Structure formats: structure tokens, C-alpha cells
N, C-alpha and C positions, 0 to 999 in steps of 0.2 A: 577585321573583326576584333575589337578591343575587349579587354577583360577588366572587370571591376572599374570601369570608367577611365582606364589608363590608355594612352596612346603611345606609339613608339617615338613620337616627336616630343612628348611631354616628360612624364616621370620615368620612362625607360628609354633613354637615348640609345640608339641601336649599337653604337660602337663603345658604349660604357659598360663593361662587364659587371661592375659593382651594382649599378642601378638595375641592370637586367636580372642579375641573380637575386637581388632583393625582391623584385617583382615576381620572379618564378617561385620563390619560397612562400610568398603570400598566397599562392595557389595551393590549396590543401589536397594535393594529388596522392593521397594514400592509396597504394595499389588495391584494386585496379581502377580507382576513380581518376578521371581526367582532371578534375578539379580546376579547370581553367588554364592549366599550364600549356597545353597544345594550342589553345586559342590565342594565348599570349604570344607564343612563338610565331604563329601564323601572322599576327598583327605586326610583327617586326620583319618577318621574311618576305611577305608579299610586296610591301612598298620598296624593298631592296631589289626586286626583280625576280625573286624565286617563284617558281611554279610549285604550288603547295597542294598536296593531296592528304586526306585524313581517312584512310580506310579503316573499317571496323572488322575485326575477325572474331569468329565464334568457334567453340568446341563444346561438345556435349559434356555437361556436368561442370562447366567452368563459366565464369562471367564473361560477357562480351568485352572486348578491349579496343579502345580507339588508339590509333597510331598516327604518325605523321611522316610523310616523305616530301622533301623539298629539294628542288634541283635548279641549277642555273648553268648556262653555257651549253656546249654540245661537243660530242666526240671525246677523244682521248687527249691527254691523260684524264681519267675520271677518278677523282678522289671522293670517298664517302666518309663522313664523320658519323659515328654511331653512338647512341646514348639512350638514356631512359629518364623520363620525368616522374615516374612513379617512385614513391618513397615508402619506407617501412613506417608503421605507426610510431608516434612520438613518445609513447609511454605516459607517465604522469606529468602533465604539463606544468603542474605546480612546482616541480623540482627543477625546471629550467630557469636559467638566469633571465631569459627573455622568452616570450611566447614562442613556441616552436614554429609558428607560421607567421611571425612578425617580420622576418628579414632585417632585424635590427643590427646596426653597426655599433660596436662598443670596443674601445681600446684596441683598434686595429683589426678586429675580427668581425665577420658577418655571421650572425647566428641564425640557425634554423634547420629544420629537418630537410635534408637533401642538399645542404650547402656544399658538402664534400661528395656525397654519393647520391646522384652525380649531376645535380643542376649546375654546380660550379663549372664543370667541364663544358657543359652545353653553352653556358653564358660566355665563357672565354672563347670558345671556338666561333660562336656566332659573331661576337664582337670583332674577332680577328678577320673573319671572312668578309664582313661588311666593310671593314677598313681596307682590306686587300682589294675588293671590288671598286671602292672609291678611288684608290690609287691607280687603278687601271682604267678609270672612266667606264667601268662596267664591262670592258672587253678584255678577254684573255683567251688563250688557246686551251680548250679542254672543258671539263665540267666539274662542278662542286655539288655534292648532294649531302643532305642531312637525313639520317634514318633514325627516327626517334620513336621509341616504344613506351607503352604504359604497362608492360607486363614483365619487366626484368626481375622485380622483387616478388613476383607472384609465381604461378606455375610455369611461366615461360612457354606457353603453348599458343597464345594468340598475339604474340609480339614479333620479335625480330625474325624468328624462323619463318613465319608466314609473310612478313613484310618483305623479306629478301626474295621469296618466291614470287610475290606480287610484283616487285620491281623488275625481276628477270622477265616475267611475262609482259611487262610494259616496255621491254626492249632495252633496259639499262644493263650495261656491262661495266664493272668496276675494275680499276687497275691497282688500287690500294685503299686501305681503310685504317682509320684511327678510331679507337674506342676511348672515350674520355673518362674511364674509370679512375678512381684515386689509386695510383700505382706506387706512389712514393712513400716509403715507410717512415722517414724522419724529416727529410728536407726536400724541397722541390729540386729536381735534377738527380735524385738518387738512382732511379731505375725506370727503364722502359720494359714493359712486358712483351716478350717476343714469342711466348708460347704458354701453355697451361697444362698442368696434369689433368688426366681424365677423372671422371667422377662416376661412381657406380653405387647405387643404394640397393639394399635387399632386406628381406625379412626371413628369419628361420622360425618355423612353427613346429613344436613338438607335441605329439598327440598321446595323451595318457588315458587313464580311465577314472572318471569321477567316482568318489566314494566318501564314506564317513572317516574322519581322522582317527576314530577309535578302532577302525577295522582296516588298517593299511594293507592287509593281505588280500583284501577284496578290491583294492584300487591300484592304479599305477600313477605315481606322482610325476608329472612332466617337468617340474621345476628343477630337481637335481639333474635330470637328464639334459635339460637345456643348458644348465651350467657346465656340464661336461663338454658339450659342443662348443660353447663360447670359449672355454679354456683351450680347446684344441686349436681354434682359429687364431688365438692370441699368443700361442706358444712360440711362434717363430716370426721373424721379420719377413716381409715380402721380398725385400731387396735392400741393397746398400746405396741406392741412388745410381745415377748415370752421369755422363759428362756434363749435360746441360740441365739435369733435373734433380730435385731433392728425392730422398727415399720415398717409396710408396708407403702408405699407412692405412690400416684398417681400424676403424673406431666404432665400438658399439655405442649407440645413442639412445637406446630405450629398451627396457624389459617390461613386457606387458602380460598381465594375468587378469582375466576378467572374472574376478572372484571377490566378493565383499564379505563372504561368510568366514567365521573363525573355525568352524568345525567341518569344513568340506575340503577335500582334496580336489583341485580343479581338473577339468578335462583336458585343457591344453595351456601352453605357455609359449610366448614368442619373444624374439629379440630382433631389434632393428639395427642395421649397421650401414656405414658409408665407407667406401674405399676411395682414396685419392691416389691415383696411380700414374707412374711415369711411362716413358717410351719403351720400357722393357715388357709392357703388358698391353693386351687388348681386352675388351670386354669378354671375348670368347675364351682367351687363355685364363682369365680370372675366374670365369664360371667353372672351368675344368679344375682349377686349383681348389676352389671352394668345395666342389662336389667330392673330390678325392679325399680331402681331410674330414669332411663331415661323414662320409661313408665309413672311413676308417674308425672314427670315434663312435659312430652309432652301432656298427656291427650288425648283429641280428636282434639287438635288444631295444633300440630306440627307433620309433616311427617318427619321421620328420619330413618337412617339406621346405624347400628353398625357393623363394619367390623373389626374383630380381625385378626391380621397379623400372617403369618407363622413364624417359627423360635423362638417361645416361649420356655421357660424352666421352669420346676418345681423347687421348693426349694429342697435342700438336706442337710443332715448332715452325716458326715462320722463317723462310729463307728468301730475303729480299733486300740485298744491299742498298738498292735505290731508296726504299722506304725507310729502312733502319738508319742508314747513314744520314739521310736528310734530316730526320727527326733528332738524331744524336747531335748533329752539328748545331741545330737550332737550340737545343737544350744547353749545350756547352757555351754557345755565344751569349746566352742570356744569364745563365747561372754561374758560369765559370767551371762547371763540373761535367766531366764526361760520364753519362749515366751507365750504370750496370745494365747488361742485357739479362733480364731475369725471367724465370718461369715459375716463381714461387707463388704462394697464395691459393685462393680458391678458384672458382670458375666464373665465367662471364659470358656475355653474348658473343664474344669473339669466337667461341666454339662453333657457332653457326656461320659466322662470316668467313671463316677459313675455307669453307667449301666454295666460295665465290671469288675470292681474291686474297692476296697477302694482307695480313692484319697485324697491327701492333696496338698496344694500349699505353696511354700516357695521360695523367691527369694530376690532381692535387695530392697533397699529403693526406693519407687515410687514417690518421690516428683517432679521429673522433667519429668516424662513420658508424651509424646505427646507435650512437650513444646519446645520453642526455647532454644537452649543450653542444650538439654537433655544430661545428663552426669552421669557416674558411678564413685564412689570413687574407686581408685585402691586398697586401703586397704580393702574396703568392698568386692571387687571382689575376692581378695585372701582369705579373711575370709570365704566367701560363698563357695569357692572351698574346704577349710578345713572342713567346715560343711558337705558338700556332701561326702567328703572322709571318715569322721568319721561315717556318716550314713551308707555308704556301708560296712564298717567293721562290724558294729553292725548288719545290715540286713542279711549279709551273714556269720556272725560269727558262 
């Protein structure tokens, strides 16, 4: 199934990551739109012998999302590469050096939304896998699968979490996973992600009494009360970090008062926050920490409600010398640098995969992700392909 008149044998040679990434960028797959990206991947994977499925998942109140699962081989060891073709909106296209969906190559860089986050990782792995299969004449002991979602940049409800469950029900069991997120802060080979802090979001709502600003004795203003609660939660650090994780941090991201009038004291005010937490905490212990401090600050004077949002994730750390050493050796062989084993940064779909098999993350340099003029170095893209190729030889060796 070709996309936009292209075929894998013409303008997107299967083992050429630059041509493949350029073609993927030309698919405007702004989350949750498929945009032709999964169709393009199928047009490359199927001729290479992969069995391709494209399940669509639904959730009330969210858009349907199309996903892709492709597999080749049988049995163990079973390696799964996970990624997403959905991208964030490009912003003002006029501010880009090249159209954000052109896939243009200029001065050694390939420009476009998703070049780094994370169509580049998908293109590199697919090129490496096809080259690996060609070198083995299509035969090897084990299985290779690609688990590609269109919902990573969205609510993450109809993507990887449901695709993993679907794959398990289809009988797939994974021995290791690589997520192709842009993990390197400055140069390719800087870091492999071997874990992630957890993430918890919540909202604090304070209930006052609406009234006229000229008669404050007849009203209760919730705004100063909310400020008191916010100050209490930001008065102390959660922790100082642990052996493998950075310190946990609580950040307020929004203060909301539904009031457009100048002479009305509002009835309620709320604040939204997010906590990134390390292995010293769980969602349950954080909830208890929050409630204790809010109750202390509120006393008998402030009526409030704490609402923790769905979609939270616990912290995790991968313990798999086979997976970590094989990837570290491949990175060092290509770049000359032994990567740091890192747990820094935000969250990713690895938080779902960890429940099925050991998982690590390694991809391109992430300095331009989500920015105007997002771009991937052509040299880095080819080097990442070489790293994945060496890893496959080691993993299936």
C-alpha cells in the first residue's frame, strides 16, 4: 500500500534511512492523524516479509487512533522496537527555514516536524532491520517486531498501552524492547535511558463564597486561600534524589479562576500541578504527602478538593545486562563513546512496555524536538542506523 505515489523500491529505498525519514516527514501525521505515515511503513515492511497489522483503538471522549504492529520470524529471542509516528503541531510554518512537512535536506540536516521526535528513530531502525534481514537471507533465530503508535503525543490512551495488550492477546511475548525516543542531550552516544521518573498530575480546587468586592465581609475569597496551599506545597523539597535518579520535583503549571468581572469575588479557584518523582515515591505515598500538607495548611478555614488525574505512571529502572550491554557496546563501537545510563528527562511509552519486558531507550539528539526548524543530522541518522544494525547482530548472535 503506497503513500502519495511512492513505493519502497523508488523514492524510499528500504535500507536508506535518509530517504525513508524524508518520506515519513512528508506524511502530516499531527496527533492523532495517521497522515499516511503508517501506510508508508506498511509499504516498506510488507515487501520485506513482515506480517503487518493496523489495529484501531477507541476510548470514550477521545479520537480513534490507528496503530501498527509488524513482526517477522518466530520464537525467542523476541526483540520489539517501539515508536510513534504522530507529531506535535508545527506552529507557524512561515517561521520554518523549510516547510515543516517537506523533509528537505539542507547543509547536512534533514528538516521537518518529527525528524527527531521520533520518525528519525523509526527510519533508522527499519533500515537497520531490513539490512540485517538481507544479510541473513531472511532467516534468523528469533523474532523482530515493530510496535508503532499514533497516540504518543496525544492522550496516550489509544496507542501503546492498548497495542501491547492486543499483541499479548495475539500470543506475542517479548524478551527486550528499544524505544527510539531522542535520548541524547548533545551528541549521539551520550546516553541510553534505562529508566524514568514517575509522573503524577493533579488539581487543587478551593471553594469560597461569591460576592461583591465592595462587601468582602459577605464573601470568602478563594484566591488568597489557594495561594496559601500552593506556598505550603512548594515550601520544601520532596527529596534530594537517589543513586540512579534525579531529585523529585513538584511544579505548578496553571492557576485558574473562572471570573471575567472586575467587581466580583469568585466562588472558587484552582491550581494545576505535575510531580516528576523518583524511586523513593509511589503514587500512593505522594497522595498521602500531598493530603497531609494541604490539611495542615487548610486547617478548619479552607475548603478544598484534591483531584489526582488519570494517566499517571510509576518510576521504573531496567535491570537487564543482556539488553543494556549489547546496546552500549554497539553505541561505543560506532561513536567511540560509552553512553551514560540515564534516568533523566520526561516520560515516554517505555512506562507501558516495562510491564511486558525489559526496555531501554536510545535515539537521536533531542535538542530541536518540538521546536521550529526541528532537524536531524544526516550523519547522526546514518550512525544511529549503524548502531541499531550492530545491536541486532549482537542480540541475535
